[in-house]
N, C-alpha and C positions, 0 to 999 in steps of 0.2 A: 504494499499500500504506500503510494507516494505522498509525502507530506512536504510542507514548506521548510521543515527543519532537517535538511539533508546534509550530507557530508560536507558540501561546499559552505553551507550556512555556518557549521561548527568550526570548520578550518578558519574561516574568516574571523570568527569570534576570537580565537587564539592568536592569529596573526596580527589582529588589531588590538590585542590585549584588552578586549571588551569582556572580561570574565569577572563580573561583579559578584558572582556566586563563590568565587574562589577565596577562601579565608586564609590560605597559606599553611594550614596545619589540619590535622584530623580533629573534628569537632568533639567537644567533651562528652555529649551523650554516647557517641560511638566509642571513644576510648574507655569510658566507664564500662560499657558492654564488653569490649575486648578483654578487659582485665578479669572478666568473669569466665572467660573461655579457658578451659584447662587442657583440652586436647590440641596440642600444637600441630598435629598431623592433619587436621581438617583440610579438606580441599575446598577452597574459598574463591568465589568469583565476585569481582567488583565491576559491574556493568556501567557503561557510560562514566568510566572512572575519572575522567578529566586528569588533572595533575596528580591525583590519587595519593594524597598524603596518608590515606588510610592504609594502602598497601605498604607504604614505607614504614609506618608505625608498626604494623603487624610483623613484618619481616624483622624489624629491629627488636621485637619482643619474642623472637624465637619461632614464629610461624614460617613454615617452609614451603607451603603449598598454595601460594597466592597467585591468582590470575586476574589480569585487568583487561577488559575489552572496551575499546572506544572506536567510534566511527571516524574520529579525527586523529591523525597521526602525530601532530605537534605535542599534545599533552603526554603521549607515551614517550616521545623523545625527551620531554622535560623530566619525566620521572627517571629515565635511564641516566640523564645527565647528573641529577641529584644523587642517584643511587646506582653507580655503575655495575655493582655486582648483582643487581636484579636480573634473573634469568630472561634472556631474549625471548625464549619460547613461552614465557608466561605473559608476555605483552602482546596482546592480540588486536591488530588493526583490522577492524571489520564491523559488520552490522550485527548487533546483538540478536536480532530476530532471525539470523541465519546460523547462529551458533548451536552446536549440538553436544558438547561435552556435558558430563554429569558432575554435580557438586554436592557437598555436605551442607554448605552454607553459602547463601548469596547475600551480599550486603547492598542496601539501598541508601544512596546518599546523593540527592539532587538529580538522579536520573529520571525517576518517574515524573517529577514535576516538570522536566524539560521536554518531555515527549508531547507531541500533539495529543490532546485528550481523546481523539478518535482511536488512538492506539491502546488505550488503557485496558480493555478486555483482552486484547492480544498479549499485552504485557503479562497480565495475571496468568494467562494460560501458558505462556512461554516460560515464566519463572517456575511453574509447577513441573513442566516438562524437563527443565534443566536440573531439577533437584533429584537426588537419590531418595530412596525410601526413607521416610522420617526426616528428610532434609528440611532446613529452615531458611526462610527469607526473613531478614531482620534489618532494621535501620530506622530511617526517619522519613516522615511524610509531612508535607505542609498542611497546616490546619487554618485555612482562610478560604473565603468564598471562591469558588471556581470562576475564573475570569476568562474572557475571550482573548485578552491580550496576555502574552507571555512569550517565552518562559520567564519566570516560573508560573505554572498554572497551579491553582489552589485545589482544595478538596476538603472533605469533612469526614469525621469518623463514620457517620451513617452511610455515606457514599462508599467509603473504603470497605466497610463490612459488607455491603451489597455486592461489591465487586469481587472480593477475595474469598468469601465464605464458600463458594462453590468448589474451589480448589485447596483451600487450607483450613486447618483448625486454628482459630485465633487464640494464641497463647497470651498475648499482651497487645493492647492498643490504648495508650494513655498519653496525656500531655506530658511533655518533657519538663522535668524539674530543674535541669541543668543545661538548657540551651545557652548558646552564646548570646550576648546581649542584643544584637540586631534581630535575632530570630526568637527571642523570648516571647512565650505566649502564642507562638505560631507554628510550633512543631509537635508532632506526635511520634513517640518512640513505639515500635512495634516488633513483635516476633510472631511470625506465622509459620506453622508446621504443615508440610505437604500431607494431604489426606491420602 
């Protein structure tokens, strides 16, 4: 399905440094979650990873099986420049919706909100397909009114429940208590387990 947010759109965002969503580090709600993960062997995917400070954080804390996929090549190069030892074959330049590997955990951080809302059902289905049995999708979703203008596009708990419950058991969906200041009161932390 063709949308206005294609590879050229995202490449231009990075080449023009129009990356207002990029905070320069892994956000507190995610690092708090990462600190609770005890299995360092988890196979983890970060889709639409951008500059992917989350991958850098995880590898720096002993996780070995981290993969990043992005439709834009520049942020993958940026990660490799910052973290030269990051395995090349774990940096996937491609379309998430064409990806076919299986994972224990997929992390959501500003990917869902950057997609054209017409892709949301396809996103939920694809996430379920990429997860192994009992795999989890976890991370952050924005909690503000869905807008026509974006990215980011908003959403609400009730809309997310309606979208994801067909594919996932909702383990957690709650307002973040530890968002960074610009996102305070506008983020939901979630853990969804594949049905």
